[in-house]
Each structure stands twice: as structure tokens, then as C-alpha cells.
C-alpha positions as CSV (number, residue, x, y, z in Angstrom):
1,X,74.0,-18.1,134.5
2,X,77.3,-17.5,136.1
3,X,80.5,-16.9,134.2
4,X,81.6,-20.5,134.7
5,X,78.3,-21.6,133.0
6,X,78.9,-19.2,130.2
7,X,82.4,-20.6,129.6
8,X,81.0,-24.1,129.5
9,X,78.5,-23.0,126.9
10,X,81.3,-21.9,124.6
11,X,82.8,-25.4,124.7
12,X,79.8,-27.6,124.4
13,X,77.4,-25.6,122.3
14,X,77.8,-25.2,118.5
15,X,75.7,-23.8,115.7
16,X,73.2,-26.2,114.2
17,X,73.8,-27.3,110.7
18,X,70.1,-27.3,109.9
19,X,69.6,-23.6,109.4
20,X,68.6,-22.5,106.0
21,X,71.1,-20.7,103.7
22,X,69.2,-18.2,101.6
23,X,70.7,-15.2,99.9
24,X,68.2,-12.4,100.3
25,X,67.7,-9.8,97.5
26,X,70.1,-7.0,98.1
27,X,72.2,-8.9,100.6
28,X,75.8,-9.7,99.8
29,X,77.0,-13.3,99.4
30,X,79.6,-14.6,101.7
31,X,83.3,-13.9,100.8
32,X,85.0,-17.2,99.9
33,X,87.4,-16.7,102.7
34,X,84.7,-17.4,105.3
35,X,84.6,-21.0,104.2
36,X,87.9,-21.5,105.9
37,X,89.3,-20.0,109.1
38,X,92.9,-20.9,108.4
39,X,95.2,-17.9,108.8
40,X,96.4,-16.1,105.7
41,X,100.0,-14.9,105.4
42,X,100.6,-11.3,105.8
43,X,101.7,-11.1,102.1
44,X,98.2,-12.1,100.9
45,X,95.8,-11.0,103.6
46,X,93.7,-8.0,102.9
47,X,93.3,-5.7,106.0
48,X,90.0,-5.8,107.9
49,X,87.5,-3.7,106.0
50,X,86.3,-1.9,109.2
51,X,88.8,-1.1,111.9
52,X,86.6,1.0,114.0
53,X,85.5,2.5,117.3
54,X,82.1,3.4,118.7
55,X,82.2,7.2,118.6
56,X,79.9,8.1,121.4
57,X,78.1,11.4,121.9
58,X,79.6,12.7,125.1
59,X,80.6,16.0,126.7
60,X,77.6,17.9,125.4
61,X,76.8,19.2,128.9
62,X,78.9,22.0,130.3
63,X,82.3,21.8,128.6
64,X,81.1,20.9,125.1
65,X,82.2,18.1,122.9
66,X,79.1,16.3,121.6
67,X,78.5,15.3,117.9
68,X,79.4,18.0,115.5
69,X,81.5,20.1,117.9
70,X,85.1,21.2,117.3
71,X,86.1,18.8,120.1
72,X,84.4,16.0,118.3
73,X,86.2,16.8,115.1
74,X,89.5,16.8,116.9
75,X,88.6,13.4,118.6
76,X,87.8,12.0,115.1
77,X,91.2,13.2,113.9
78,X,93.0,11.5,116.8
79,X,91.2,8.3,116.1
80,X,92.2,8.5,112.5
81,X,95.8,9.0,113.5
82,X,95.6,5.8,115.6
83,X,94.7,3.8,112.5
84,X,90.9,3.9,112.8
85,X,89.2,3.8,109.4
86,X,85.6,3.6,110.5
87,X,83.3,4.8,113.3
88,X,80.0,3.7,114.7
89,X,77.6,6.7,115.3
90,X,75.2,5.9,118.1
91,X,72.0,7.9,118.4
92,X,69.7,6.9,121.2
93,X,66.0,6.9,121.8
94,X,64.2,5.9,125.0
95,X,61.6,3.4,126.2
96,X,60.2,3.7,129.7
97,X,58.3,0.4,130.1
98,X,59.7,-2.8,128.5
99,X,56.2,-4.2,128.1
100,X,54.4,-1.1,126.7
101,X,54.8,-0.1,123.0
102,X,54.9,3.6,122.3
103,X,56.3,5.9,119.5
104,X,60.1,6.3,119.7
105,X,61.2,9.9,120.1
106,X,64.1,11.3,118.2
107,X,66.0,13.8,120.4
108,X,65.5,17.4,119.2
109,X,66.6,19.4,122.2
110,X,69.9,21.0,123.0
111,X,72.5,18.4,123.6
112,X,70.7,15.4,122.3
113,X,71.6,13.2,119.3
114,X,69.3,15.2,116.9
115,X,69.1,14.5,113.2
116,X,71.1,17.7,112.7
117,X,73.9,16.5,115.0
118,X,74.0,13.0,113.6
119,X,74.1,14.4,110.1
120,X,76.9,16.7,111.1
121,X,79.1,14.0,112.7
122,X,78.5,11.6,109.7
123,X,79.8,14.4,107.4
124,X,82.7,15.1,109.7
125,X,83.7,11.4,109.7
126,X,83.4,11.1,105.9
127,X,85.5,14.3,105.5
128,X,88.3,12.5,107.4
129,X,88.2,9.4,105.3
130,X,86.2,7.4,107.8
131,X,83.5,4.9,106.9
132,X,80.4,5.0,109.1
133,X,78.2,2.4,110.8
134,X,75.0,4.1,111.9
135,X,73.8,2.2,115.0
136,X,70.6,3.6,116.5
137,X,69.9,2.2,119.9
138,X,67.1,2.1,122.5
139,X,68.0,3.2,126.1
140,X,65.8,1.5,128.7
141,X,66.0,3.1,132.1
142,X,67.1,0.6,134.8
143,X,67.0,-2.2,132.3
144,X,68.3,-3.1,128.8
145,X,66.8,-3.5,125.3
146,X,66.9,-7.3,125.6
147,X,64.1,-7.1,128.2
148,X,61.7,-5.4,125.8
149,X,58.8,-7.9,125.4
150,X,55.2,-7.3,124.8
151,X,52.5,-9.2,126.7
152,X,50.1,-9.6,123.8
153,X,50.1,-10.0,120.0
154,X,48.5,-6.6,119.6
155,X,51.4,-5.2,121.7
156,X,53.9,-6.7,119.3
157,X,52.1,-5.3,116.3
158,X,52.3,-1.8,117.8
159,X,55.9,-2.3,118.8
160,X,57.1,-3.2,115.3
161,X,55.0,-0.5,113.8
162,X,56.6,2.2,116.0
163,X,60.0,0.6,115.7
164,X,59.8,0.4,112.0
165,X,58.8,4.0,111.7
166,X,61.8,5.0,113.9
167,X,64.4,2.9,112.1
168,X,63.1,3.9,108.7
169,X,63.8,7.5,109.6
170,X,67.5,6.6,110.1
171,X,67.5,4.5,107.0
172,X,66.5,7.5,104.9
173,X,69.1,9.6,106.7
174,X,71.8,6.9,106.1
175,X,70.9,6.8,102.4
176,X,71.0,10.6,102.0
177,X,74.4,10.8,103.7
178,X,76.0,7.8,102.0
179,X,76.4,5.8,105.2
180,X,78.3,2.6,104.5
181,X,76.5,0.3,107.1
182,X,73.2,0.6,109.0
183,X,72.3,-1.5,112.0
184,X,68.6,-2.3,112.1
185,X,68.6,-3.2,115.8
186,X,70.8,-3.6,118.9
187,X,70.4,-6.4,121.5
188,X,66.6,-6.7,121.2
189,X,67.0,-10.2,122.6
190,X,63.3,-11.0,123.2
191,X,62.0,-9.1,120.1
192,X,64.6,-10.8,117.8
193,X,62.8,-14.1,118.3
194,X,60.0,-12.8,116.1
195,X,61.7,-13.7,112.8
196,X,58.8,-12.9,110.4
197,X,58.5,-9.3,111.7
198,X,62.3,-8.7,111.3
199,X,62.3,-10.1,107.8
200,X,59.5,-7.7,106.9
201,X,61.2,-4.8,108.6
202,X,64.5,-5.5,106.8
203,X,62.8,-5.6,103.5
204,X,61.2,-2.2,104.2
205,X,64.6,-0.8,105.1
206,X,66.2,-2.1,101.9
207,X,63.5,-0.3,99.9
208,X,64.9,3.0,101.0
209,X,68.6,2.3,101.9
210,X,71.1,0.7,99.5
211,X,74.0,0.2,101.8
212,X,75.0,-2.8,103.9
213,X,72.8,-4.0,106.8
214,X,73.6,-5.6,110.1
215,X,71.8,-6.4,113.4
216,X,73.9,-6.0,116.6
217,X,73.1,-9.1,118.6
218,X,74.0,-9.8,122.2
219,X,76.9,-12.2,122.6
220,X,75.4,-14.4,125.2
221,X,71.9,-15.8,124.3
222,X,71.1,-14.1,121.0
223,X,73.5,-14.0,118.1
224,X,73.7,-17.8,117.7
225,X,69.9,-18.2,117.7
226,X,68.9,-15.3,115.4
227,X,67.1,-16.8,112.4
228,X,67.2,-13.9,110.0
229,X,71.0,-13.5,109.3
230,X,70.5,-14.5,105.7
231,X,68.4,-11.3,105.1
232,X,71.3,-9.2,106.2
233,X,74.8,-8.6,104.9
234,X,76.6,-9.3,108.2
235,X,76.2,-11.3,111.4
236,X,76.6,-8.6,114.0
237,X,77.8,-9.3,117.5
238,X,78.2,-7.1,120.6
239,X,81.1,-9.4,121.6
240,X,81.4,-9.0,125.4
241,X,82.6,-12.6,125.8
242,X,84.1,-13.3,129.2
243,X,87.7,-14.6,128.7
244,X,88.1,-16.2,132.1
245,X,86.3,-16.4,135.5
246,X,89.7,-16.2,137.3
247,X,90.6,-12.7,138.5
248,X,94.3,-13.8,138.4
249,X,94.2,-15.4,134.9
250,X,97.5,-15.7,133.1
251,X,98.0,-14.3,129.6
252,X,97.8,-17.8,128.3
253,X,94.4,-18.4,129.9
254,X,93.1,-15.1,128.5
255,X,94.3,-16.1,125.1
256,X,92.4,-19.4,125.4
257,X,89.2,-17.6,126.4
258,X,89.5,-15.2,123.4
259,X,90.1,-18.2,121.1
260,X,86.9,-19.8,122.4
261,X,85.0,-16.7,121.6
262,X,86.5,-16.5,118.1
263,X,85.5,-20.1,117.4
264,X,81.9,-19.5,118.5
265,X,81.7,-16.5,116.1
266,X,83.2,-18.5,113.3
267,X,80.6,-21.3,113.7
268,X,77.7,-18.9,113.3
269,X,79.4,-17.2,110.3
270,X,79.8,-20.6,108.6
271,X,76.3,-21.7,109.5
272,X,74.7,-18.6,107.8
273,X,77.3,-17.9,105.1
274,X,77.7,-14.4,106.3
275,X,80.9,-12.6,107.5
276,X,80.9,-11.3,111.1
277,X,81.0,-7.6,112.0
278,X,81.7,-7.1,115.6
279,X,79.5,-4.1,116.4
280,X,80.8,-3.6,119.9
281,X,83.7,-5.1,121.8
282,X,85.6,-3.7,124.8
283,X,86.8,-3.9,128.4
284,X,86.6,-1.4,131.3
285,X,89.8,-0.1,133.0
286,X,89.2,-2.2,136.0
287,X,90.7,-5.1,137.9
288,X,90.1,-8.3,135.8
289,X,87.6,-6.8,133.3
290,X,87.7,-10.1,131.4
291,X,85.4,-11.7,133.9
292,X,82.4,-9.6,132.9
293,X,83.4,-7.4,130.0
294,X,80.0,-5.8,129.6
295,X,80.0,-4.6,133.2
296,X,80.4,-0.9,134.0
297,X,80.9,-1.4,137.8
298,X,81.7,2.0,139.2
299,X,82.9,0.4,142.4
300,X,85.6,-1.7,140.9
301,X,89.3,-1.0,141.3
302,X,90.9,0.9,138.5
303,X,93.4,-1.1,136.4
304,X,94.4,0.2,133.0
305,X,97.0,-2.6,132.9
306,X,94.3,-5.3,133.1
307,X,92.3,-3.5,130.4
308,X,95.4,-3.6,128.1
309,X,95.9,-7.3,128.8
310,X,92.3,-8.1,127.8
311,X,92.7,-6.0,124.7
312,X,95.9,-7.8,123.8
313,X,94.5,-11.3,124.2
314,X,91.4,-10.3,122.1
315,X,93.2,-8.6,119.3
316,X,95.6,-11.5,118.9
317,X,92.8,-14.0,118.8
318,X,91.1,-12.0,116.1
319,X,94.1,-11.7,113.8
320,X,93.8,-13.4,110.4
321,X,90.2,-14.5,110.7
322,X,88.8,-14.8,107.2
323,X,85.2,-14.6,108.5
324,X,85.8,-11.3,110.2
325,X,84.9,-8.1,108.3
326,X,85.7,-5.7,111.0
327,X,85.3,-4.6,114.7
328,X,84.1,-1.5,116.5
329,X,85.6,-1.0,119.9
330,X,83.6,0.5,122.8
331,X,84.3,3.3,123.2
332,X,85.8,6.5,121.9
333,X,84.2,9.6,123.4
334,X,83.3,12.5,121.1
335,X,84.8,15.0,123.6
336,X,88.2,13.4,123.2
337,X,89.4,14.1,126.7
338,X,91.9,11.8,128.3
339,X,90.5,10.5,131.6
340,X,92.3,10.5,134.9
341,X,94.5,7.6,136.0
342,X,91.7,6.5,138.3
343,X,89.2,6.2,135.5
344,X,87.4,2.8,135.3
345,X,85.5,3.4,132.1
346,X,85.7,1.7,128.7
347,X,87.6,4.4,126.8
348,X,91.2,3.4,125.9
349,X,92.2,7.1,125.4
350,X,95.5,7.8,127.1
351,X,95.8,4.3,128.5
352,X,98.0,1.3,127.6
353,X,95.1,-0.2,125.7
354,X,95.3,2.7,123.2
355,X,98.7,1.5,122.1
356,X,97.5,-2.1,121.8
357,X,94.6,-1.0,119.7
358,X,96.9,1.2,117.6
359,X,99.2,-1.7,116.8
360,X,96.2,-3.9,115.8
361,X,94.8,-1.2,113.6
362,X,98.2,-0.5,112.1
363,X,98.5,-4.1,111.0
364,X,95.0,-4.1,109.5
365,X,94.0,-6.8,112.0
366,X,96.1,-9.3,110.2
367,X,99.7,-10.4,110.7
368,X,101.8,-7.9,112.7
């Protein structure tokens, strides 16, 4: 579907009121504030619980800077100074074929997100007063996790067995290290339709991990049709909502697009009686990144100014939302290096977007 079609979906589609509301054992009940999306005054509003960034494992080749390195610790310190109070740690595994189930490998070689490195960066974050969202993800070469789909029932049985073993490993690590939130999956758009398997997997995770649980759903065709939110503590969204299809959109038009996205998230929160945790959100430093925020088009024209405009529209739309528990911006590299002026990547480091983010974090995501 094109962007125009996506924008139309925001306006005409809403969450069904027929979904069950069940509080699972171990899951938190919805804060009373979620029942109303009316803004709270700055005198009574508590700051967002998680004001975060996705702290990505980068710079481990050549110059150093991956998880657990001195550069990574300095990068965490800079994020803390900006007002960040939480980081998402993102270890990857790999799947070659989207239709073939196989055991998921945990990196153990030099430079990879090994258990040792992940443990080290969690401890480094906690030592700096930062909460942690542990968000293990599957990397699919020339594709994405949403395309993972088995051809047979036997294939699905194998997939969930291997996947369960892999996520349980991180659940045990998260319990041992006192991780505040664990994501049980990220954008597995086809697999997330298998509700019974996910409920069983979530119960198994809760048996070994006592912290909060979230699933990081894709913004487009997943998060508002997932049927197991009641088994989790948060509705998780990788919130790459387009704000406008117009490359020359005005600030007012960007604000309208960001408001539409906020309304859509509020609807799902109310439907399932769960607060929203934005597990990823961000924009590249490119011309009109609001058209396709998830895109990492290396051929686009660099525009840190347009990145900042998209940040500003989004942060303003998310202020004073009672259903919102927090947001983790994509991304903050572990090496901490400020990119060149021609950089087209997602990092806000050294760009106008960093100041926008700092102002939002500094206000606690509430009234400025």
C-alpha cells in the first residue's frame, strides 16, 4: 500500500471494541490514566517512565566502540546528560530462510553481541542510573522478520520451539541482571498471528523472568491486530508512522500526521487496557523523512533540518498522553561518534534533532 493509502487507514480504521479484556497472571493492570487521553497539567503530570533510546551495538570493527567498550560507556554518559533515563539493548540473531525453521544462534565471536557483551552493557547502563529494555531481534538477510512464515504446521512447531529456546536464554539473562523490561519479539508480523503459541511462550518466559514484558509490533499491519496484548504488560509499537506524503509538508501538516498516529495508538491502548511503550521511533537525516520514516535510503539527500522537524512534530504530539509509558528513539550508536554533516542515518547525535530530543526528555515528555 502506498503512503496515501496508509494515511487513509489511520482515519477510517479503529480498534474493534469486541476484543477480550483479560488480566494475565503476572501482568500489570492498566494505569487509570489510560482511560482518558485528556492532557494533564504540568503540575500534576508524572514524567514518562521510560525516556529512552535504542542503544545499538556499533563501531566494533576497526576503531572500537561496541557494547562494553570505553567508547560505549562514554556514549551512555552523553545520553544520560541529554535526559535519557532508559536504553534498549538490541542483540541480534540471524535467520537465512524465512520459510525454514532452524536453531537461533547467539553470537559468540569477536565483535558480536555475545552474552558477555550484552551483560556488560546492561551493567554499564544500570551503573549510570539507566533502566534497560532488552530487545532481542532477528536479522533476516534481504528481508525482514515480518516475512518469517512457515509452510506447514510442523514448520511452525519447530519455529516456536527454536524461538522459545532462544528467547528463554535472554529471559534468564534479564532476570539475573535485573533488567526492567524484556521484549519477547520484534515485528514478527506473520508469526504473531498465531496467538496460542505466543500465549504459551509468554507464560514460559514469565516462569523465569519477573520483570515487565512487551512485544514490539510493526506500526502498519500488526500492532492493532495482535490478540495477545492482555498477556503482556505493554502494547509495544515500532512507531514508524508516516506523517505526510507531501515532501513539502508544512509544520502544521506534520503535526496533524503525528496526531493521527497518536490517536491510533490510544485506540489500541484503550481496547486492551494496556499502556503503550513505543519500542522504536525515529526518522533519518534525509529530505522529507516523514514520508517513509522506516526507510534507510542511502541515496536520499541529507537534511538534518527535516529530521528535526519530524522529531519536533512527533514529540509535541506525544506530550501529555496518559496511555503512553515511554518511548525509545532509534537510534543512539554505542561508539558515540558524531557523524558528518552529510550523514543520512537515524542517529540524532550532533544534529538539530538532538536538541529537540533533549528538550522533550528534559520536560519528562509532558508539558514543557
